[in-house]
mmCIF file of the N, C-alpha and C atoms, coordinates in Angstrom:
data_MODEL
# 
_entry.id   MODEL 
# 
loop_
_atom_site.group_PDB 
_atom_site.id 
_atom_site.type_symbol 
_atom_site.label_atom_id 
_atom_site.label_alt_id 
_atom_site.label_comp_id 
_atom_site.label_asym_id 
_atom_site.label_entity_id 
_atom_site.label_seq_id 
_atom_site.pdbx_PDB_ins_code 
_atom_site.Cartn_x 
_atom_site.Cartn_y 
_atom_site.Cartn_z 
_atom_site.occupancy 
_atom_site.B_iso_or_equiv 
_atom_site.pdbx_formal_charge 
_atom_site.auth_seq_id 
_atom_site.auth_comp_id 
_atom_site.auth_asym_id 
_atom_site.auth_atom_id 
_atom_site.pdbx_PDB_model_num 
ATOM 1   N N  . MET A 1 1  ? 0.837  -1.151  0.000  1.00 0.00 ? 1  MET A N  1 
ATOM 2   C CA . MET A 1 1  ? 0.000  0.000   0.000  1.00 0.00 ? 1  MET A CA 1 
ATOM 3   C C  . MET A 1 1  ? 0.896  1.233   0.000  1.00 0.00 ? 1  MET A C  1 
ATOM 4   N N  . VAL A 1 2  ? 0.478  2.237   -0.692 1.00 0.00 ? 2  VAL A N  1 
ATOM 5   C CA . VAL A 1 2  ? 1.213  3.493   -0.725 1.00 0.00 ? 2  VAL A CA 1 
ATOM 6   C C  . VAL A 1 2  ? 0.260  4.596   -0.260 1.00 0.00 ? 2  VAL A C  1 
ATOM 7   N N  . PHE A 1 3  ? 0.729  5.393   0.701  1.00 0.00 ? 3  PHE A N  1 
ATOM 8   C CA . PHE A 1 3  ? -0.053 6.513   1.216  1.00 0.00 ? 3  PHE A CA 1 
ATOM 9   C C  . PHE A 1 3  ? 0.721  7.791   0.950  1.00 0.00 ? 3  PHE A C  1 
ATOM 10  N N  . GLU A 1 4  ? -0.013 8.847   0.666  1.00 0.00 ? 4  GLU A N  1 
ATOM 11  C CA . GLU A 1 4  ? 0.624  10.121  0.346  1.00 0.00 ? 4  GLU A CA 1 
ATOM 12  C C  . GLU A 1 4  ? -0.081 11.233  1.110  1.00 0.00 ? 4  GLU A C  1 
ATOM 13  N N  . ARG A 1 5  ? 0.703  12.217  1.536  1.00 0.00 ? 5  ARG A N  1 
ATOM 14  C CA . ARG A 1 5  ? 0.112  13.396  2.172  1.00 0.00 ? 5  ARG A CA 1 
ATOM 15  C C  . ARG A 1 5  ? 0.889  14.614  1.722  1.00 0.00 ? 5  ARG A C  1 
ATOM 16  N N  . TYR A 1 6  ? 0.206  15.737  1.696  1.00 0.00 ? 6  TYR A N  1 
ATOM 17  C CA . TYR A 1 6  ? 0.859  16.988  1.339  1.00 0.00 ? 6  TYR A CA 1 
ATOM 18  C C  . TYR A 1 6  ? 1.408  17.626  2.601  1.00 0.00 ? 6  TYR A C  1 
ATOM 19  N N  . SER A 1 7  ? 2.668  17.987  2.582  1.00 0.00 ? 7  SER A N  1 
ATOM 20  C CA . SER A 1 7  ? 3.311  18.640  3.716  1.00 0.00 ? 7  SER A CA 1 
ATOM 21  C C  . SER A 1 7  ? 3.298  20.144  3.469  1.00 0.00 ? 7  SER A C  1 
ATOM 22  N N  . TRP A 1 8  ? 2.359  20.837  4.118  1.00 0.00 ? 8  TRP A N  1 
ATOM 23  C CA . TRP A 1 8  ? 2.248  22.281  3.936  1.00 0.00 ? 8  TRP A CA 1 
ATOM 24  C C  . TRP A 1 8  ? 3.517  22.974  4.403  1.00 0.00 ? 8  TRP A C  1 
ATOM 25  N N  . MET A 1 9  ? 4.051  22.542  5.525  1.00 0.00 ? 9  MET A N  1 
ATOM 26  C CA . MET A 1 9  ? 5.250  23.172  6.069  1.00 0.00 ? 9  MET A CA 1 
ATOM 27  C C  . MET A 1 9  ? 6.460  22.946  5.153  1.00 0.00 ? 9  MET A C  1 
ATOM 28  N N  . GLY A 1 10 ? 6.563  21.761  4.596  1.00 0.00 ? 10 GLY A N  1 
ATOM 29  C CA . GLY A 1 10 ? 7.681  21.457  3.702  1.00 0.00 ? 10 GLY A CA 1 
ATOM 30  C C  . GLY A 1 10 ? 7.428  21.874  2.265  1.00 0.00 ? 10 GLY A C  1 
ATOM 31  N N  . GLY A 1 11 ? 6.151  22.141  1.932  1.00 0.00 ? 11 GLY A N  1 
ATOM 32  C CA . GLY A 1 11 ? 5.804  22.542  0.577  1.00 0.00 ? 11 GLY A CA 1 
ATOM 33  C C  . GLY A 1 11 ? 5.982  21.427  -0.436 1.00 0.00 ? 11 GLY A C  1 
ATOM 34  N N  . ASN A 1 12 ? 5.793  20.171  0.010  1.00 0.00 ? 12 ASN A N  1 
ATOM 35  C CA . ASN A 1 12 ? 5.957  19.035  -0.890 1.00 0.00 ? 12 ASN A CA 1 
ATOM 36  C C  . ASN A 1 12 ? 5.058  17.892  -0.440 1.00 0.00 ? 12 ASN A C  1 
ATOM 37  N N  . ARG A 1 13 ? 5.161  16.808  -1.128 1.00 0.00 ? 13 ARG A N  1 
ATOM 38  C CA . ARG A 1 13 ? 4.389  15.626  -0.761 1.00 0.00 ? 13 ARG A CA 1 
ATOM 39  C C  . ARG A 1 13 ? 5.306  14.600  -0.113 1.00 0.00 ? 13 ARG A C  1 
ATOM 40  N N  . ALA A 1 14 ? 4.752  13.899  0.864  1.00 0.00 ? 14 ALA A N  1 
ATOM 41  C CA . ALA A 1 14 ? 5.485  12.815  1.506  1.00 0.00 ? 14 ALA A CA 1 
ATOM 42  C C  . ALA A 1 14 ? 4.698  11.534  1.274  1.00 0.00 ? 14 ALA A C  1 
ATOM 43  N N  . THR A 1 15 ? 5.388  10.461  1.003  1.00 0.00 ? 15 THR A N  1 
ATOM 44  C CA . THR A 1 15 ? 4.732  9.177   0.797  1.00 0.00 ? 15 THR A CA 1 
ATOM 45  C C  . THR A 1 15 ? 5.338  8.141   1.725  1.00 0.00 ? 15 THR A C  1 
ATOM 46  N N  . ILE A 1 16 ? 4.537  7.125   2.006  1.00 0.00 ? 16 ILE A N  1 
ATOM 47  C CA . ILE A 1 16 ? 5.040  5.985   2.749  1.00 0.00 ? 16 ILE A CA 1 
ATOM 48  C C  . ILE A 1 16 ? 4.506  4.732   2.059  1.00 0.00 ? 16 ILE A C  1 
ATOM 49  N N  . THR A 1 17 ? 5.392  3.797   1.815  1.00 0.00 ? 17 THR A N  1 
ATOM 50  C CA . THR A 1 17 ? 5.030  2.522   1.209  1.00 0.00 ? 17 THR A CA 1 
ATOM 51  C C  . THR A 1 17 ? 5.069  1.467   2.308  1.00 0.00 ? 17 THR A C  1 
ATOM 52  N N  . ILE A 1 18 ? 3.970  0.763   2.488  1.00 0.00 ? 18 ILE A N  1 
ATOM 53  C CA . ILE A 1 18 ? 3.859  -0.243  3.541  1.00 0.00 ? 18 ILE A CA 1 
ATOM 54  C C  . ILE A 1 18 ? 3.617  -1.599  2.896  1.00 0.00 ? 18 ILE A C  1 
ATOM 55  N N  . THR A 1 19 ? 4.423  -2.561  3.306  1.00 0.00 ? 19 THR A N  1 
ATOM 56  C CA . THR A 1 19 ? 4.277  -3.931  2.816  1.00 0.00 ? 19 THR A CA 1 
ATOM 57  C C  . THR A 1 19 ? 4.142  -4.862  4.008  1.00 0.00 ? 19 THR A C  1 
ATOM 58  N N  . LEU A 1 20 ? 3.156  -5.737  3.962  1.00 0.00 ? 20 LEU A N  1 
ATOM 59  C CA . LEU A 1 20 ? 2.956  -6.743  5.001  1.00 0.00 ? 20 LEU A CA 1 
ATOM 60  C C  . LEU A 1 20 ? 3.340  -8.108  4.455  1.00 0.00 ? 20 LEU A C  1 
ATOM 61  N N  . PHE A 1 21 ? 4.096  -8.862  5.249  1.00 0.00 ? 21 PHE A N  1 
ATOM 62  C CA . PHE A 1 21 ? 4.527  -10.209 4.869  1.00 0.00 ? 21 PHE A CA 1 
ATOM 63  C C  . PHE A 1 21 ? 4.006  -11.201 5.897  1.00 0.00 ? 21 PHE A C  1 
ATOM 64  N N  . SER A 1 22 ? 3.579  -12.349 5.423  1.00 0.00 ? 22 SER A N  1 
ATOM 65  C CA . SER A 1 22 ? 3.148  -13.419 6.316  1.00 0.00 ? 22 SER A CA 1 
ATOM 66  C C  . SER A 1 22 ? 3.785  -14.717 5.869  1.00 0.00 ? 22 SER A C  1 
ATOM 67  N N  . ASP A 1 23 ? 4.267  -15.493 6.826  1.00 0.00 ? 23 ASP A N  1 
ATOM 68  C CA . ASP A 1 23 ? 4.854  -16.790 6.492  1.00 0.00 ? 23 ASP A CA 1 
ATOM 69  C C  . ASP A 1 23 ? 3.822  -17.905 6.521  1.00 0.00 ? 23 ASP A C  1 
ATOM 70  N N  . GLY A 1 24 ? 2.564  -17.541 6.763  1.00 0.00 ? 24 GLY A N  1 
ATOM 71  C CA . GLY A 1 24 ? 1.498  -18.526 6.812  1.00 0.00 ? 24 GLY A CA 1 
ATOM 72  C C  . GLY A 1 24 ? 1.351  -19.185 8.169  1.00 0.00 ? 24 GLY A C  1 
ATOM 73  N N  . GLY A 1 25 ? 2.281  -18.917 9.077  1.00 0.00 ? 25 GLY A N  1 
ATOM 74  C CA . GLY A 1 25 ? 2.238  -19.522 10.400 1.00 0.00 ? 25 GLY A CA 1 
ATOM 75  C C  . GLY A 1 25 ? 1.703  -18.597 11.472 1.00 0.00 ? 25 GLY A C  1 
ATOM 76  N N  . GLY A 1 26 ? 1.107  -17.498 11.081 1.00 0.00 ? 26 GLY A N  1 
ATOM 77  C CA . GLY A 1 26 ? 0.513  -16.607 12.062 1.00 0.00 ? 26 GLY A CA 1 
ATOM 78  C C  . GLY A 1 26 ? 1.291  -15.330 12.319 1.00 0.00 ? 26 GLY A C  1 
ATOM 79  N N  . SER A 1 27 ? 2.574  -15.313 12.009 1.00 0.00 ? 27 SER A N  1 
ATOM 80  C CA . SER A 1 27 ? 3.325  -14.073 12.231 1.00 0.00 ? 27 SER A CA 1 
ATOM 81  C C  . SER A 1 27 ? 3.254  -13.185 10.993 1.00 0.00 ? 27 SER A C  1 
ATOM 82  N N  . VAL A 1 28 ? 3.214  -11.891 11.236 1.00 0.00 ? 28 VAL A N  1 
ATOM 83  C CA . VAL A 1 28 ? 3.139  -10.909 10.159 1.00 0.00 ? 28 VAL A CA 1 
ATOM 84  C C  . VAL A 1 28 ? 4.249  -9.888  10.382 1.00 0.00 ? 28 VAL A C  1 
ATOM 85  N N  . GLU A 1 29 ? 4.975  -9.565  9.331  1.00 0.00 ? 29 GLU A N  1 
ATOM 86  C CA . GLU A 1 29 ? 6.023  -8.551  9.397  1.00 0.00 ? 29 GLU A CA 1 
ATOM 87  C C  . GLU A 1 29 ? 5.605  -7.364  8.547  1.00 0.00 ? 29 GLU A C  1 
ATOM 88  N N  . LEU A 1 30 ? 5.979  -6.176  9.004  1.00 0.00 ? 30 LEU A N  1 
ATOM 89  C CA . LEU A 1 30 ? 5.642  -4.947  8.308  1.00 0.00 ? 30 LEU A CA 1 
ATOM 90  C C  . LEU A 1 30 ? 6.940  -4.240  7.927  1.00 0.00 ? 30 LEU A C  1 
ATOM 91  N N  . THR A 1 31 ? 7.004  -3.786  6.690  1.00 0.00 ? 31 THR A N  1 
ATOM 92  C CA . THR A 1 31 ? 8.110  -2.962  6.222  1.00 0.00 ? 31 THR A CA 1 
ATOM 93  C C  . THR A 1 31 ? 7.525  -1.653  5.736  1.00 0.00 ? 31 THR A C  1 
ATOM 94  N N  . ALA A 1 32 ? 8.130  -0.529  6.161  1.00 0.00 ? 32 ALA A N  1 
ATOM 95  C CA . ALA A 1 32 ? 7.654  0.785   5.754  1.00 0.00 ? 32 ALA A CA 1 
ATOM 96  C C  . ALA A 1 32 ? 8.827  1.607   5.242  1.00 0.00 ? 32 ALA A C  1 
ATOM 97  N N  . ILE A 1 33 ? 8.631  2.251   4.096  1.00 0.00 ? 33 ILE A N  1 
ATOM 98  C CA . ILE A 1 33 ? 9.656  3.107   3.503  1.00 0.00 ? 33 ILE A CA 1 
ATOM 99  C C  . ILE A 1 33 ? 9.023  4.467   3.254  1.00 0.00 ? 33 ILE A C  1 
ATOM 100 N N  . ALA A 1 34 ? 9.602  5.498   3.870  1.00 0.00 ? 34 ALA A N  1 
ATOM 101 C CA . ALA A 1 34 ? 9.098  6.859   3.696  1.00 0.00 ? 34 ALA A CA 1 
ATOM 102 C C  . ALA A 1 34 ? 9.926  7.570   2.645  1.00 0.00 ? 34 ALA A C  1 
ATOM 103 N N  . SER A 1 35 ? 9.263  8.448   1.915  1.00 0.00 ? 35 SER A N  1 
ATOM 104 C CA . SER A 1 35 ? 9.939  9.225   0.886  1.00 0.00 ? 35 SER A CA 1 
ATOM 105 C C  . SER A 1 35 ? 9.236  10.563  0.774  1.00 0.00 ? 35 SER A C  1 
ATOM 106 N N  . GLY A 1 36 ? 9.987  11.578  0.400  1.00 0.00 ? 36 GLY A N  1 
ATOM 107 C CA . GLY A 1 36 ? 9.380  12.888  0.249  1.00 0.00 ? 36 GLY A CA 1 
ATOM 108 C C  . GLY A 1 36 ? 10.082 13.680  -0.832 1.00 0.00 ? 36 GLY A C  1 
ATOM 109 N N  . GLY A 1 37 ? 9.386  14.611  -1.388 1.00 0.00 ? 37 GLY A N  1 
ATOM 110 C CA . GLY A 1 37 ? 9.963  15.454  -2.421 1.00 0.00 ? 37 GLY A CA 1 
ATOM 111 C C  . GLY A 1 37 ? 10.771 16.583  -1.826 1.00 0.00 ? 37 GLY A C  1 
ATOM 112 N N  . ALA A 1 38 ? 11.674 17.102  -2.601 1.00 0.00 ? 38 ALA A N  1 
ATOM 113 C CA . ALA A 1 38 ? 12.478 18.247  -2.182 1.00 0.00 ? 38 ALA A CA 1 
ATOM 114 C C  . ALA A 1 38 ? 12.852 19.038  -3.418 1.00 0.00 ? 38 ALA A C  1 
ATOM 115 N N  . GLN A 1 39 ? 13.181 20.291  -3.215 1.00 0.00 ? 39 GLN A N  1 
ATOM 116 C CA . GLN A 1 39 ? 13.617 21.115  -4.324 1.00 0.00 ? 39 GLN A CA 1 
ATOM 117 C C  . GLN A 1 39 ? 15.124 21.273  -4.251 1.00 0.00 ? 39 GLN A C  1 
ATOM 118 N N  . GLY A 1 40 ? 15.761 21.334  -5.387 1.00 0.00 ? 40 GLY A N  1 
ATOM 119 C CA . GLY A 1 40 ? 17.210 21.500  -5.426 1.00 0.00 ? 40 GLY A CA 1 
ATOM 120 C C  . GLY A 1 40 ? 17.924 20.166  -5.414 1.00 0.00 ? 40 GLY A C  1 
ATOM 121 N N  . THR A 1 41 ? 19.224 20.207  -5.225 1.00 0.00 ? 41 THR A N  1 
ATOM 122 C CA . THR A 1 41 ? 20.020 18.986  -5.279 1.00 0.00 ? 41 THR A CA 1 
ATOM 123 C C  . THR A 1 41 ? 20.227 18.362  -3.912 1.00 0.00 ? 41 THR A C  1 
ATOM 124 N N  . THR A 1 42 ? 19.920 19.080  -2.843 1.00 0.00 ? 42 THR A N  1 
ATOM 125 C CA . THR A 1 42 ? 20.058 18.516  -1.498 1.00 0.00 ? 42 THR A CA 1 
ATOM 126 C C  . THR A 1 42 ? 18.720 18.572  -0.792 1.00 0.00 ? 42 THR A C  1 
ATOM 127 N N  . LYS A 1 43 ? 18.527 17.650  0.100  1.00 0.00 ? 43 LYS A N  1 
ATOM 128 C CA . LYS A 1 43 ? 17.267 17.603  0.844  1.00 0.00 ? 43 LYS A CA 1 
ATOM 129 C C  . LYS A 1 43 ? 17.530 18.114  2.256  1.00 0.00 ? 43 LYS A C  1 
ATOM 130 N N  . LEU A 1 44 ? 17.139 19.344  2.504  1.00 0.00 ? 44 LEU A N  1 
ATOM 131 C CA . LEU A 1 44 ? 17.362 19.946  3.808  1.00 0.00 ? 44 LEU A CA 1 
ATOM 132 C C  . LEU A 1 44 ? 16.135 19.850  4.701  1.00 0.00 ? 44 LEU A C  1 
ATOM 133 N N  . ASN A 1 45 ? 14.967 19.748  4.104  1.00 0.00 ? 45 ASN A N  1 
ATOM 134 C CA . ASN A 1 45 ? 13.733 19.719  4.871  1.00 0.00 ? 45 ASN A CA 1 
ATOM 135 C C  . ASN A 1 45 ? 13.186 18.297  4.885  1.00 0.00 ? 45 ASN A C  1 
ATOM 136 N N  . THR A 1 46 ? 13.283 17.627  6.024  1.00 0.00 ? 46 THR A N  1 
ATOM 137 C CA . THR A 1 46 ? 12.782 16.250  6.142  1.00 0.00 ? 46 THR A CA 1 
ATOM 138 C C  . THR A 1 46 ? 11.515 16.200  6.988  1.00 0.00 ? 46 THR A C  1 
ATOM 139 N N  . TYR A 1 47 ? 10.877 17.362  7.208  1.00 0.00 ? 47 TYR A N  1 
ATOM 140 C CA . TYR A 1 47 ? 9.705  17.427  8.076  1.00 0.00 ? 47 TYR A CA 1 
ATOM 141 C C  . TYR A 1 47 ? 8.588  16.480  7.612  1.00 0.00 ? 47 TYR A C  1 
ATOM 142 N N  . GLY A 1 48 ? 8.283  16.472  6.327  1.00 0.00 ? 48 GLY A N  1 
ATOM 143 C CA . GLY A 1 48 ? 7.194  15.632  5.819  1.00 0.00 ? 48 GLY A CA 1 
ATOM 144 C C  . GLY A 1 48 ? 7.462  14.156  6.015  1.00 0.00 ? 48 GLY A C  1 
ATOM 145 N N  . ASP A 1 49 ? 8.703  13.728  5.765  1.00 0.00 ? 49 ASP A N  1 
ATOM 146 C CA . ASP A 1 49 ? 9.070  12.323  5.959  1.00 0.00 ? 49 ASP A CA 1 
ATOM 147 C C  . ASP A 1 49 ? 8.933  11.915  7.420  1.00 0.00 ? 49 ASP A C  1 
ATOM 148 N N  . GLU A 1 50 ? 9.452  12.751  8.299  1.00 0.00 ? 50 GLU A N  1 
ATOM 149 C CA . GLU A 1 50 ? 9.417  12.446  9.728  1.00 0.00 ? 50 GLU A CA 1 
ATOM 150 C C  . GLU A 1 50 ? 7.991  12.406  10.250 1.00 0.00 ? 50 GLU A C  1 
ATOM 151 N N  . ARG A 1 51 ? 7.165  13.300  9.765  1.00 0.00 ? 51 ARG A N  1 
ATOM 152 C CA . ARG A 1 51 ? 5.771  13.359  10.216 1.00 0.00 ? 51 ARG A CA 1 
ATOM 153 C C  . ARG A 1 51 ? 5.005  12.109  9.812  1.00 0.00 ? 51 ARG A C  1 
ATOM 154 N N  . ILE A 1 52 ? 5.206  11.641  8.598  1.00 0.00 ? 52 ILE A N  1 
ATOM 155 C CA . ILE A 1 52 ? 4.463  10.467  8.133  1.00 0.00 ? 52 ILE A CA 1 
ATOM 156 C C  . ILE A 1 52 ? 4.915  9.208   8.889  1.00 0.00 ? 52 ILE A C  1 
ATOM 157 N N  . ILE A 1 53 ? 6.184  9.156   9.288  1.00 0.00 ? 53 ILE A N  1 
ATOM 158 C CA . ILE A 1 53 ? 6.667  8.025   10.114 1.00 0.00 ? 53 ILE A CA 1 
ATOM 159 C C  . ILE A 1 53 ? 6.051  8.087   11.508 1.00 0.00 ? 53 ILE A C  1 
ATOM 160 N N  . ARG A 1 54 ? 5.937  9.272   12.082 1.00 0.00 ? 54 ARG A N  1 
ATOM 161 C CA . ARG A 1 54 ? 5.302  9.427   13.407 1.00 0.00 ? 54 ARG A CA 1 
ATOM 162 C C  . ARG A 1 54 ? 3.848  8.992   13.359 1.00 0.00 ? 54 ARG A C  1 
ATOM 163 N N  . GLU A 1 55 ? 3.152  9.299   12.268 1.00 0.00 ? 55 GLU A N  1 
ATOM 164 C CA . GLU A 1 55 ? 1.762  8.876   12.131 1.00 0.00 ? 55 GLU A CA 1 
ATOM 165 C C  . GLU A 1 55 ? 1.648  7.350   12.117 1.00 0.00 ? 55 GLU A C  1 
ATOM 166 N N  . LEU A 1 56 ? 2.563  6.691   11.418 1.00 0.00 ? 56 LEU A N  1 
ATOM 167 C CA . LEU A 1 56 ? 2.565  5.227   11.375 1.00 0.00 ? 56 LEU A CA 1 
ATOM 168 C C  . LEU A 1 56 ? 2.849  4.672   12.771 1.00 0.00 ? 56 LEU A C  1 
ATOM 169 N N  . ASP A 1 57 ? 3.789  5.275   13.493 1.00 0.00 ? 57 ASP A N  1 
ATOM 170 C CA . ASP A 1 57 ? 4.080  4.838   14.865 1.00 0.00 ? 57 ASP A CA 1 
ATOM 171 C C  . ASP A 1 57 ? 2.849  4.901   15.746 1.00 0.00 ? 57 ASP A C  1 
ATOM 172 N N  . LYS A 1 58 ? 2.046  5.946   15.610 1.00 0.00 ? 58 LYS A N  1 
ATOM 173 C CA . LYS A 1 58 ? 0.822  6.079   16.402 1.00 0.00 ? 58 LYS A CA 1 
ATOM 174 C C  . LYS A 1 58 ? -0.148 4.922   16.124 1.00 0.00 ? 58 LYS A C  1 
ATOM 175 N N  . ILE A 1 59 ? -0.261 4.583   14.837 1.00 0.00 ? 59 ILE A N  1 
ATOM 176 C CA . ILE A 1 59 ? -1.191 3.512   14.445 1.00 0.00 ? 59 ILE A CA 1 
ATOM 177 C C  . ILE A 1 59 ? -0.729 2.162   14.989 1.00 0.00 ? 59 ILE A C  1 
ATOM 178 N N  . LEU A 1 60 ? 0.571  1.925   14.915 1.00 0.00 ? 60 LEU A N  1 
ATOM 179 C CA . LEU A 1 60 ? 1.091  0.632   15.375 1.00 0.00 ? 60 LEU A CA 1 
ATOM 180 C C  . LEU A 1 60 ? 1.100  0.552   16.884 1.00 0.00 ? 60 LEU A C  1 
# 
C-alpha cells in the first residue's frame, strides 16, 4: 500500500510505502519506507518524511 500526504510546512508531498509479509504460520512482518519530495540537489527539509513516520508509529 502506498499513502501520500501533502506537507504544507515542507511545501511538498510525503509518501510511505507499507508492505505486510506473512509466512502462513501466524506471524506478520511490516516494512515501511518513507519518501518525500524536495527542491534542489540537497534535501534539507525532512519534516514531511518524519511526520508520516510518526503517524505510522501512532497507528502501530
